PDB file of N, CA, C and O in Angstrom:
ATOM      1  N   MET A   1     -97.258 -65.810  59.593  1.00  0.00           N
ATOM      2  CA  MET A   1     -97.262 -64.855  58.512  1.00  0.00           C
ATOM      3  C   MET A   1     -96.862 -63.504  59.111  1.00  0.00           C
ATOM      4  O   MET A   1     -97.226 -63.187  60.243  1.00  0.00           O
ATOM      5  N   THR A   2     -96.132 -62.736  58.362  1.00  0.00           N
ATOM      6  CA  THR A   2     -95.681 -61.436  58.866  1.00  0.00           C
ATOM      7  C   THR A   2     -96.651 -60.327  58.452  1.00  0.00           C
ATOM      8  O   THR A   2     -97.444 -60.483  57.523  1.00  0.00           O
ATOM      9  N   GLU A   3     -96.565 -59.230  59.154  1.00  0.00           N
ATOM     10  CA  GLU A   3     -97.385 -58.069  58.811  1.00  0.00           C
ATOM     11  C   GLU A   3     -96.996 -57.550  57.423  1.00  0.00           C
ATOM     12  O   GLU A   3     -97.856 -57.104  56.664  1.00  0.00           O
ATOM     13  N   GLU A   4     -95.722 -57.607  57.096  1.00  0.00           N
ATOM     14  CA  GLU A   4     -95.259 -57.172  55.782  1.00  0.00           C
ATOM     15  C   GLU A   4     -95.875 -58.023  54.674  1.00  0.00           C
ATOM     16  O   GLU A   4     -96.271 -57.491  53.637  1.00  0.00           O
ATOM     17  N   ALA A   5     -95.959 -59.340  54.883  1.00  0.00           N
ATOM     18  CA  ALA A   5     -96.563 -60.231  53.888  1.00  0.00           C
ATOM     19  C   ALA A   5     -98.034 -59.877  53.678  1.00  0.00           C
ATOM     20  O   ALA A   5     -98.530 -59.913  52.552  1.00  0.00           O
ATOM     21  N   ILE A   6     -98.721 -59.540  54.747  1.00  0.00           N
ATOM     22  CA  ILE A   6    -100.138 -59.179  54.650  1.00  0.00           C
ATOM     23  C   ILE A   6    -100.318 -57.915  53.821  1.00  0.00           C
ATOM     24  O   ILE A   6    -101.200 -57.852  52.965  1.00  0.00           O
ATOM     25  N   THR A   7     -99.492 -56.915  54.070  1.00  0.00           N
ATOM     26  CA  THR A   7     -99.615 -55.668  53.307  1.00  0.00           C
ATOM     27  C   THR A   7     -99.231 -55.871  51.844  1.00  0.00           C
ATOM     28  O   THR A   7     -99.810 -55.233  50.965  1.00  0.00           O
ATOM     29  N   LYS A   8     -98.261 -56.753  51.566  1.00  0.00           N
ATOM     30  CA  LYS A   8     -97.885 -57.042  50.178  1.00  0.00           C
ATOM     31  C   LYS A   8     -99.024 -57.715  49.415  1.00  0.00           C
ATOM     32  O   LYS A   8     -99.104 -57.602  48.192  1.00  0.00           O
ATOM     33  N   LEU A   9     -99.900 -58.411  50.129  1.00  0.00           N
ATOM     34  CA  LEU A   9    -101.056 -59.050  49.496  1.00  0.00           C
ATOM     35  C   LEU A   9    -102.206 -58.072  49.273  1.00  0.00           C
ATOM     36  O   LEU A   9    -103.257 -58.459  48.762  1.00  0.00           O
ATOM     37  N   GLY A  10    -102.016 -56.815  49.649  1.00  0.00           N
ATOM     38  CA  GLY A  10    -103.019 -55.790  49.379  1.00  0.00           C
ATOM     39  C   GLY A  10    -104.058 -55.597  50.462  1.00  0.00           C
ATOM     40  O   GLY A  10    -105.099 -54.987  50.216  1.00  0.00           O
ATOM     41  N   PHE A  11    -103.799 -56.101  51.653  1.00  0.00           N
ATOM     42  CA  PHE A  11    -104.728 -55.897  52.759  1.00  0.00           C
ATOM     43  C   PHE A  11    -104.664 -54.446  53.230  1.00  0.00           C
ATOM     44  O   PHE A  11    -103.606 -53.819  53.197  1.00  0.00           O
ATOM     45  N   GLU A  12    -105.803 -53.923  53.666  1.00  0.00           N
ATOM     46  CA  GLU A  12    -105.882 -52.559  54.180  1.00  0.00           C
ATOM     47  C   GLU A  12    -105.950 -52.579  55.701  1.00  0.00           C
ATOM     48  O   GLU A  12    -106.628 -53.418  56.294  1.00  0.00           O
ATOM     49  N   LYS A  13    -105.243 -51.653  56.318  1.00  0.00           N
ATOM     50  CA  LYS A  13    -105.237 -51.552  57.776  1.00  0.00           C
ATOM     51  C   LYS A  13    -106.520 -50.873  58.243  1.00  0.00           C
ATOM     52  O   LYS A  13    -106.926 -49.848  57.695  1.00  0.00           O
ATOM     53  N   VAL A  14    -107.151 -51.452  59.256  1.00  0.00           N
ATOM     54  CA  VAL A  14    -108.387 -50.920  59.825  1.00  0.00           C
ATOM     55  C   VAL A  14    -108.117 -50.601  61.295  1.00  0.00           C
ATOM     56  O   VAL A  14    -107.592 -51.435  62.033  1.00  0.00           O
ATOM     57  N   HIS A  15    -108.480 -49.389  61.713  1.00  0.00           N
ATOM     58  CA  HIS A  15    -108.259 -48.940  63.093  1.00  0.00           C
ATOM     59  C   HIS A  15    -109.603 -48.756  63.806  1.00  0.00           C
ATOM     60  O   HIS A  15    -110.105 -47.633  63.858  1.00  0.00           O
ATOM     61  N   PRO A  16    -110.198 -49.812  64.355  1.00  0.00           N
ATOM     62  CA  PRO A  16    -111.466 -49.623  65.063  1.00  0.00           C
ATOM     63  C   PRO A  16    -111.284 -48.811  66.340  1.00  0.00           C
ATOM     64  O   PRO A  16    -112.154 -48.023  66.711  1.00  0.00           O
ATOM     65  N   GLU A  17    -110.168 -49.002  67.000  1.00  0.00           N
ATOM     66  CA  GLU A  17    -109.821 -48.197  68.168  1.00  0.00           C
ATOM     67  C   GLU A  17    -108.304 -48.209  68.309  1.00  0.00           C
ATOM     68  O   GLU A  17    -107.679 -49.266  68.388  1.00  0.00           O
ATOM     69  N   LYS A  18    -107.734 -47.024  68.337  1.00  0.00           N
ATOM     70  CA  LYS A  18    -106.277 -46.928  68.395  1.00  0.00           C
ATOM     71  C   LYS A  18    -105.799 -47.251  69.795  1.00  0.00           C
ATOM     72  O   LYS A  18    -106.506 -46.934  70.751  1.00  0.00           O
ATOM     73  N   PRO A  19    -104.642 -47.862  69.969  1.00  0.00           N
ATOM     74  CA  PRO A  19    -103.630 -48.176  68.965  1.00  0.00           C
ATOM     75  C   PRO A  19    -103.833 -49.544  68.303  1.00  0.00           C
ATOM     76  O   PRO A  19    -102.986 -49.974  67.520  1.00  0.00           O
ATOM     77  N   ASN A  20    -104.916 -50.219  68.596  1.00  0.00           N
ATOM     78  CA  ASN A  20    -105.149 -51.544  68.028  1.00  0.00           C
ATOM     79  C   ASN A  20    -105.612 -51.435  66.578  1.00  0.00           C
ATOM     80  O   ASN A  20    -106.233 -50.446  66.191  1.00  0.00           O
ATOM     81  N   TYR A  21    -105.307 -52.454  65.784  1.00  0.00           N
ATOM     82  CA  TYR A  21    -105.736 -52.493  64.387  1.00  0.00           C
ATOM     83  C   TYR A  21    -105.703 -53.932  63.886  1.00  0.00           C
ATOM     84  O   TYR A  21    -105.138 -54.821  64.523  1.00  0.00           O
ATOM     85  N   TYR A  22    -106.326 -54.133  62.723  1.00  0.00           N
ATOM     86  CA  TYR A  22    -106.273 -55.407  62.023  1.00  0.00           C
ATOM     87  C   TYR A  22    -106.249 -55.102  60.539  1.00  0.00           C
ATOM     88  O   TYR A  22    -106.309 -53.935  60.152  1.00  0.00           O
ATOM     89  N   TYR A  23    -106.163 -56.120  59.700  1.00  0.00           N
ATOM     90  CA  TYR A  23    -106.145 -55.936  58.253  1.00  0.00           C
ATOM     91  C   TYR A  23    -107.352 -56.614  57.624  1.00  0.00           C
ATOM     92  O   TYR A  23    -107.884 -57.586  58.161  1.00  0.00           O
ATOM     93  N   PHE A  24    -107.780 -56.084  56.469  1.00  0.00           N
ATOM     94  CA  PHE A  24    -108.987 -56.533  55.785  1.00  0.00           C
ATOM     95  C   PHE A  24    -108.738 -56.533  54.283  1.00  0.00           C
ATOM     96  O   PHE A  24    -108.050 -55.658  53.756  1.00  0.00           O
ATOM     97  N   LYS A  25    -109.302 -57.522  53.601  1.00  0.00           N
ATOM     98  CA  LYS A  25    -109.277 -57.558  52.132  1.00  0.00           C
ATOM     99  C   LYS A  25    -110.551 -58.234  51.658  1.00  0.00           C
ATOM    100  O   LYS A  25    -111.002 -59.224  52.234  1.00  0.00           O
ATOM    101  N   LYS A  26    -111.119 -57.680  50.599  1.00  0.00           N
ATOM    102  CA  LYS A  26    -112.328 -58.251  50.008  1.00  0.00           C
ATOM    103  C   LYS A  26    -112.046 -58.581  48.548  1.00  0.00           C
ATOM    104  O   LYS A  26    -111.519 -57.756  47.802  1.00  0.00           O
ATOM    105  N   VAL A  27    -112.407 -59.804  48.149  1.00  0.00           N
ATOM    106  CA  VAL A  27    -112.285 -60.236  46.757  1.00  0.00           C
ATOM    107  C   VAL A  27    -113.670 -60.720  46.347  1.00  0.00           C
ATOM    108  O   VAL A  27    -114.149 -61.745  46.832  1.00  0.00           O
ATOM    109  N   GLY A  28    -114.307 -59.975  45.452  1.00  0.00           N
ATOM    110  CA  GLY A  28    -115.704 -60.268  45.137  1.00  0.00           C
ATOM    111  C   GLY A  28    -116.525 -60.081  46.398  1.00  0.00           C
ATOM    112  O   GLY A  28    -116.482 -59.012  47.006  1.00  0.00           O
ATOM    113  N   ASN A  29    -117.265 -61.088  46.801  1.00  0.00           N
ATOM    114  CA  ASN A  29    -118.046 -61.028  48.043  1.00  0.00           C
ATOM    115  C   ASN A  29    -117.362 -61.759  49.196  1.00  0.00           C
ATOM    116  O   ASN A  29    -117.956 -61.941  50.259  1.00  0.00           O
ATOM    117  N   ILE A  30    -116.136 -62.171  48.990  1.00  0.00           N
ATOM    118  CA  ILE A  30    -115.406 -62.922  50.003  1.00  0.00           C
ATOM    119  C   ILE A  30    -114.510 -61.975  50.793  1.00  0.00           C
ATOM    120  O   ILE A  30    -113.747 -61.197  50.220  1.00  0.00           O
ATOM    121  N   GLU A  31    -114.616 -62.055  52.116  1.00  0.00           N
ATOM    122  CA  GLU A  31    -113.877 -61.152  52.989  1.00  0.00           C
ATOM    123  C   GLU A  31    -112.842 -61.909  53.813  1.00  0.00           C
ATOM    124  O   GLU A  31    -113.126 -62.957  54.392  1.00  0.00           O
ATOM    125  N   PHE A  32    -111.640 -61.351  53.848  1.00  0.00           N
ATOM    126  CA  PHE A  32    -110.555 -61.878  54.653  1.00  0.00           C
ATOM    127  C   PHE A  32    -110.241 -60.872  55.756  1.00  0.00           C
ATOM    128  O   PHE A  32    -110.167 -59.672  55.490  1.00  0.00           O
ATOM    129  N   THR A  33    -110.057 -61.336  56.975  1.00  0.00           N
ATOM    130  CA  THR A  33    -109.652 -60.476  58.075  1.00  0.00           C
ATOM    131  C   THR A  33    -108.494 -61.137  58.819  1.00  0.00           C
ATOM    132  O   THR A  33    -108.389 -62.362  58.878  1.00  0.00           O
ATOM    133  N   THR A  34    -107.637 -60.303  59.378  1.00  0.00           N
ATOM    134  CA  THR A  34    -106.526 -60.828  60.170  1.00  0.00           C
ATOM    135  C   THR A  34    -106.882 -60.762  61.646  1.00  0.00           C
ATOM    136  O   THR A  34    -107.883 -60.167  62.048  1.00  0.00           O
ATOM    137  N   ASN A  35    -106.033 -61.389  62.429  1.00  0.00           N
ATOM    138  CA  ASN A  35    -106.156 -61.197  63.866  1.00  0.00           C
ATOM    139  C   ASN A  35    -105.769 -59.755  64.186  1.00  0.00           C
ATOM    140  O   ASN A  35    -105.083 -59.107  63.394  1.00  0.00           O
ATOM    141  N   ALA A  36    -106.200 -59.256  65.327  1.00  0.00           N
ATOM    142  CA  ALA A  36    -105.889 -57.887  65.742  1.00  0.00           C
ATOM    143  C   ALA A  36    -104.461 -57.817  66.274  1.00  0.00           C
ATOM    144  O   ALA A  36    -103.916 -58.807  66.763  1.00  0.00           O
ATOM    145  N   ARG A  37    -103.873 -56.640  66.172  1.00  0.00           N
ATOM    146  CA  ARG A  37    -102.502 -56.451  66.615  1.00  0.00           C
ATOM    147  C   ARG A  37    -102.276 -56.922  68.036  1.00  0.00           C
ATOM    148  O   ARG A  37    -101.224 -57.489  68.333  1.00  0.00           O
ATOM    149  N   ASN A  38    -103.233 -56.704  68.920  1.00  0.00           N
ATOM    150  CA  ASN A  38    -103.065 -57.114  70.316  1.00  0.00           C
ATOM    151  C   ASN A  38    -103.185 -58.632  70.501  1.00  0.00           C
ATOM    152  O   ASN A  38    -102.946 -59.135  71.599  1.00  0.00           O
ATOM    153  N   GLU A  39    -103.551 -59.369  69.445  1.00  0.00           N
ATOM    154  CA  GLU A  39    -103.643 -60.834  69.490  1.00  0.00           C
ATOM    155  C   GLU A  39    -102.428 -61.524  68.855  1.00  0.00           C
ATOM    156  O   GLU A  39    -102.316 -62.749  68.884  1.00  0.00           O
ATOM    157  N   VAL A  40    -101.524 -60.725  68.283  1.00  0.00           N
ATOM    158  CA  VAL A  40    -100.358 -61.270  67.585  1.00  0.00           C
ATOM    159  C   VAL A  40     -99.339 -61.758  68.607  1.00  0.00           C
ATOM    160  O   VAL A  40     -98.920 -61.012  69.492  1.00  0.00           O
ATOM    161  N   LEU A  41     -98.946 -63.027  68.471  1.00  0.00           N
ATOM    162  CA  LEU A  41     -97.944 -63.613  69.344  1.00  0.00           C
ATOM    163  C   LEU A  41     -96.677 -63.874  68.538  1.00  0.00           C
ATOM    164  O   LEU A  41     -96.731 -64.477  67.467  1.00  0.00           O
ATOM    165  N   ASP A  42     -95.553 -63.427  69.047  1.00  0.00           N
ATOM    166  CA  ASP A  42     -94.255 -63.637  68.394  1.00  0.00           C
ATOM    167  C   ASP A  42     -94.230 -63.142  66.951  1.00  0.00           C
ATOM    168  O   ASP A  42     -93.547 -63.731  66.113  1.00  0.00           O
ATOM    169  N   GLY A  43     -94.963 -62.069  66.648  1.00  0.00           N
ATOM    170  CA  GLY A  43     -94.979 -61.507  65.302  1.00  0.00           C
ATOM    171  C   GLY A  43     -95.706 -62.341  64.271  1.00  0.00           C
ATOM    172  O   GLY A  43     -95.579 -62.096  63.072  1.00  0.00           O
ATOM    173  N   SER A  44     -96.472 -63.330  64.725  1.00  0.00           N
ATOM    174  CA  SER A  44     -97.148 -64.244  63.811  1.00  0.00           C
ATOM    175  C   SER A  44     -98.620 -63.854  63.631  1.00  0.00           C
ATOM    176  O   SER A  44     -99.429 -63.985  64.549  1.00  0.00           O
ATOM    177  N   TRP A  45     -98.944 -63.377  62.438  1.00  0.00           N
ATOM    178  CA  TRP A  45    -100.308 -63.008  62.084  1.00  0.00           C
ATOM    179  C   TRP A  45    -100.977 -64.192  61.386  1.00  0.00           C
ATOM    180  O   TRP A  45    -100.301 -65.079  60.864  1.00  0.00           O
ATOM    181  N   TYR A  46    -102.300 -64.195  61.383  1.00  0.00           N
ATOM    182  CA  TYR A  46    -103.050 -65.164  60.588  1.00  0.00           C
ATOM    183  C   TYR A  46    -104.224 -64.449  59.952  1.00  0.00           C
ATOM    184  O   TYR A  46    -104.569 -63.335  60.346  1.00  0.00           O
ATOM    185  N   THR A  47    -104.833 -65.084  58.975  1.00  0.00           N
ATOM    186  CA  THR A  47    -105.965 -64.507  58.253  1.00  0.00           C
ATOM    187  C   THR A  47    -107.107 -65.508  58.243  1.00  0.00           C
ATOM    188  O   THR A  47    -106.914 -66.690  57.961  1.00  0.00           O
ATOM    189  N   ASP A  48    -108.294 -65.018  58.555  1.00  0.00           N
ATOM    190  CA  ASP A  48    -109.502 -65.844  58.511  1.00  0.00           C
ATOM    191  C   ASP A  48    -110.320 -65.490  57.281  1.00  0.00           C
ATOM    192  O   ASP A  48    -110.417 -64.326  56.892  1.00  0.00           O
ATOM    193  N   LEU A  49    -110.896 -66.498  56.686  1.00  0.00           N
ATOM    194  CA  LEU A  49    -111.900 -66.290  55.664  1.00  0.00           C
ATOM    195  C   LEU A  49    -113.179 -66.028  56.440  1.00  0.00           C
ATOM    196  O   LEU A  49    -113.672 -66.920  57.130  1.00  0.00           O
ATOM    197  N   PHE A  50    -113.723 -64.836  56.342  1.00  0.00           N
ATOM    198  CA  PHE A  50    -114.779 -64.332  57.217  1.00  0.00           C
ATOM    199  C   PHE A  50    -115.910 -65.340  57.408  1.00  0.00           C
ATOM    200  O   PHE A  50    -116.505 -65.812  56.439  1.00  0.00           O
ATOM    201  N   GLU A  51    -116.199 -65.662  58.664  1.00  0.00           N
ATOM    202  CA  GLU A  51    -117.287 -66.538  59.087  1.00  0.00           C
ATOM    203  C   GLU A  51    -117.324 -67.879  58.360  1.00  0.00           C
ATOM    204  O   GLU A  51    -118.395 -68.378  58.017  1.00  0.00           O
ATOM    205  N   SER A  52    -116.146 -68.459  58.128  1.00  0.00           N
ATOM    206  CA  SER A  52    -116.104 -69.724  57.398  1.00  0.00           C
ATOM    207  C   SER A  52    -115.453 -70.858  58.190  1.00  0.00           C
ATOM    208  O   SER A  52    -115.609 -72.029  57.847  1.00  0.00           O
ATOM    209  N   GLY A  53    -114.730 -70.509  59.241  1.00  0.00           N
ATOM    210  CA  GLY A  53    -113.982 -71.521  59.966  1.00  0.00           C
ATOM    211  C   GLY A  53    -112.690 -71.908  59.269  1.00  0.00           C
ATOM    212  O   GLY A  53    -112.090 -72.934  59.592  1.00  0.00           O
ATOM    213  N   ILE A  54    -112.252 -71.086  58.304  1.00  0.00           N
ATOM    214  CA  ILE A  54    -111.016 -71.345  57.570  1.00  0.00           C
ATOM    215  C   ILE A  54    -109.994 -70.284  57.949  1.00  0.00           C
ATOM    216  O   ILE A  54    -110.289 -69.089  57.934  1.00  0.00           O
ATOM    217  N   ARG A  55    -108.781 -70.734  58.291  1.00  0.00           N
ATOM    218  CA  ARG A  55    -107.722 -69.824  58.732  1.00  0.00           C
ATOM    219  C   ARG A  55    -106.436 -70.129  57.977  1.00  0.00           C
ATOM    220  O   ARG A  55    -106.072 -71.291  57.797  1.00  0.00           O
ATOM    221  N   PHE A  56    -105.755 -69.083  57.538  1.00  0.00           N
ATOM    222  CA  PHE A  56    -104.477 -69.203  56.844  1.00  0.00           C
ATOM    223  C   PHE A  56    -103.361 -68.679  57.730  1.00  0.00           C
ATOM    224  O   PHE A  56    -103.461 -67.587  58.289  1.00  0.00           O
ATOM    225  N   HIS A  57    -102.293 -69.465  57.857  1.00  0.00           N
ATOM    226  CA  HIS A  57    -101.097 -69.049  58.587  1.00  0.00           C
ATOM    227  C   HIS A  57     -99.941 -68.806  57.620  1.00  0.00           C
ATOM    228  O   HIS A  57     -98.941 -68.192  57.993  1.00  0.00           O
ATOM    229  N   SER A  58    -100.068 -69.275  56.399  1.00  0.00           N
ATOM    230  CA  SER A  58     -99.014 -69.166  55.396  1.00  0.00           C
ATOM    231  C   SER A  58     -99.388 -68.128  54.342  1.00  0.00           C
ATOM    232  O   SER A  58    -100.449 -68.217  53.724  1.00  0.00           O
ATOM    233  N   SER A  59     -98.513 -67.146  54.142  1.00  0.00           N
ATOM    234  CA  SER A  59     -98.787 -66.126  53.131  1.00  0.00           C
ATOM    235  C   SER A  59     -98.754 -66.722  51.724  1.00  0.00           C
ATOM    236  O   SER A  59     -99.453 -66.239  50.833  1.00  0.00           O
ATOM    237  N   THR A  60     -97.956 -67.760  51.518  1.00  0.00           N
ATOM    238  CA  THR A  60     -97.886 -68.414  50.203  1.00  0.00           C
ATOM    239  C   THR A  60     -99.222 -69.064  49.858  1.00  0.00           C
ATOM    240  O   THR A  60     -99.718 -68.909  48.743  1.00  0.00           O
ATOM    241  N   GLU A  61     -99.797 -69.782  50.797  1.00  0.00           N
ATOM    242  CA  GLU A  61    -101.099 -70.414  50.565  1.00  0.00           C
ATOM    243  C   GLU A  61    -102.194 -69.357  50.388  1.00  0.00           C
ATOM    244  O   GLU A  61    -103.055 -69.485  49.517  1.00  0.00           O
ATOM    245  N   LEU A  62    -102.152 -68.323  51.214  1.00  0.00           N
ATOM    246  CA  LEU A  62    -103.147 -67.254  51.112  1.00  0.00           C
ATOM    247  C   LEU A  62    -103.048 -66.558  49.765  1.00  0.00           C
ATOM    248  O   LEU A  62    -104.073 -66.258  49.152  1.00  0.00           O
ATOM    249  N   LYS A  63    -101.834 -66.296  49.293  1.00  0.00           N
ATOM    250  CA  LYS A  63    -101.648 -65.657  47.994  1.00  0.00           C
ATOM    251  C   LYS A  63    -102.244 -66.515  46.882  1.00  0.00           C
ATOM    252  O   LYS A  63    -102.879 -65.986  45.969  1.00  0.00           O
ATOM    253  N   THR A  64    -102.050 -67.816  46.945  1.00  0.00           N
ATOM    254  CA  THR A  64    -102.611 -68.718  45.935  1.00  0.00           C
ATOM    255  C   THR A  64    -104.130 -68.606  45.892  1.00  0.00           C
ATOM    256  O   THR A  64    -104.715 -68.512  44.813  1.00  0.00           O
ATOM    257  N   VAL A  65    -104.769 -68.614  47.054  1.00  0.00           N
ATOM    258  CA  VAL A  65    -106.234 -68.508  47.117  1.00  0.00           C
ATOM    259  C   VAL A  65    -106.696 -67.154  46.585  1.00  0.00           C
ATOM    260  O   VAL A  65    -107.637 -67.091  45.795  1.00  0.00           O
ATOM    261  N   ILE A  66    -106.048 -66.079  47.007  1.00  0.00           N
ATOM    262  CA  ILE A  66    -106.434 -64.740  46.544  1.00  0.00           C
ATOM    263  C   ILE A  66    -106.249 -64.622  45.034  1.00  0.00           C
ATOM    264  O   ILE A  66    -107.116 -64.086  44.344  1.00  0.00           O
ATOM    265  N   ASP A  67    -105.130 -65.118  44.517  1.00  0.00           N
ATOM    266  CA  ASP A  67    -104.892 -65.071  43.067  1.00  0.00           C
ATOM    267  C   ASP A  67    -105.979 -65.813  42.301  1.00  0.00           C
ATOM    268  O   ASP A  67    -106.464 -65.323  41.281  1.00  0.00           O
ATOM    269  N   LEU A  68    -106.366 -66.989  42.783  1.00  0.00           N
ATOM    270  CA  LEU A  68    -107.431 -67.754  42.124  1.00  0.00           C
ATOM    271  C   LEU A  68    -108.762 -67.011  42.156  1.00  0.00           C
ATOM    272  O   LEU A  68    -109.483 -66.969  41.159  1.00  0.00           O
ATOM    273  N   LEU A  69    -109.078 -66.433  43.295  1.00  0.00           N
ATOM    274  CA  LEU A  69    -110.332 -65.686  43.412  1.00  0.00           C
ATOM    275  C   LEU A  69    -110.326 -64.449  42.523  1.00  0.00           C
ATOM    276  O   LEU A  69    -111.318 -64.166  41.851  1.00  0.00           O
ATOM    277  N   GLU A  70    -109.225 -63.711  42.510  1.00  0.00           N
ATOM    278  CA  GLU A  70    -109.120 -62.505  41.672  1.00  0.00           C
ATOM    279  C   GLU A  70    -109.243 -62.871  40.196  1.00  0.00           C
ATOM    280  O   GLU A  70    -109.926 -62.180  39.440  1.00  0.00           O
ATOM    281  N   TYR A  71    -108.594 -63.940  39.790  1.00  0.00           N
ATOM    282  CA  TYR A  71    -108.606 -64.366  38.399  1.00  0.00           C
ATOM    283  C   TYR A  71    -110.015 -64.768  37.941  1.00  0.00           C
ATOM    284  O   TYR A  71    -110.387 -64.549  36.789  1.00  0.00           O
ATOM    285  N   ASN A  72    -110.780 -65.349  38.843  1.00  0.00           N
ATOM    286  CA  ASN A  72    -112.086 -65.894  38.475  1.00  0.00           C
ATOM    287  C   ASN A  72    -113.281 -65.044  38.879  1.00  0.00           C
ATOM    288  O   ASN A  72    -114.419 -65.438  38.625  1.00  0.00           O
ATOM    289  N   LYS A  73    -113.058 -63.889  39.500  1.00  0.00           N
ATOM    290  CA  LYS A  73    -114.207 -63.082  39.907  1.00  0.00           C
ATOM    291  C   LYS A  73    -114.886 -62.469  38.681  1.00  0.00           C
ATOM    292  O   LYS A  73    -114.239 -62.160  37.680  1.00  0.00           O
ATOM    293  N   ILE A  74    -116.190 -62.303  38.784  1.00  0.00           N
ATOM    294  CA  ILE A  74    -116.951 -61.791  37.639  1.00  0.00           C
ATOM    295  C   ILE A  74    -117.461 -60.376  37.864  1.00  0.00           C
ATOM    296  O   ILE A  74    -118.045 -59.778  36.961  1.00  0.00           O
ATOM    297  N   PHE A  75    -117.249 -59.837  39.053  1.00  0.00           N
ATOM    298  CA  PHE A  75    -117.655 -58.451  39.291  1.00  0.00           C
ATOM    299  C   PHE A  75    -116.688 -57.770  40.204  1.00  0.00           C
ATOM    300  O   PHE A  75    -116.864 -56.594  40.522  1.00  0.00           O
TER     301      PHE A  75
END
């Protein structure tokens, strides 16, 4: 997944310590985080569903999950 795809999905850049950063998105109570910039190999980012053991490498699949969660969230 590219960094551009992540930003198009509405992820926010988080800078815990510069120059390193990662991306974050929350839908309801569900949190998605990306790997950190210093962990990116060959421009390939991934996204984890926070503390779930689930990882997305495809922006298309991630978009489907986010769309479903956004559509069905109640708060």
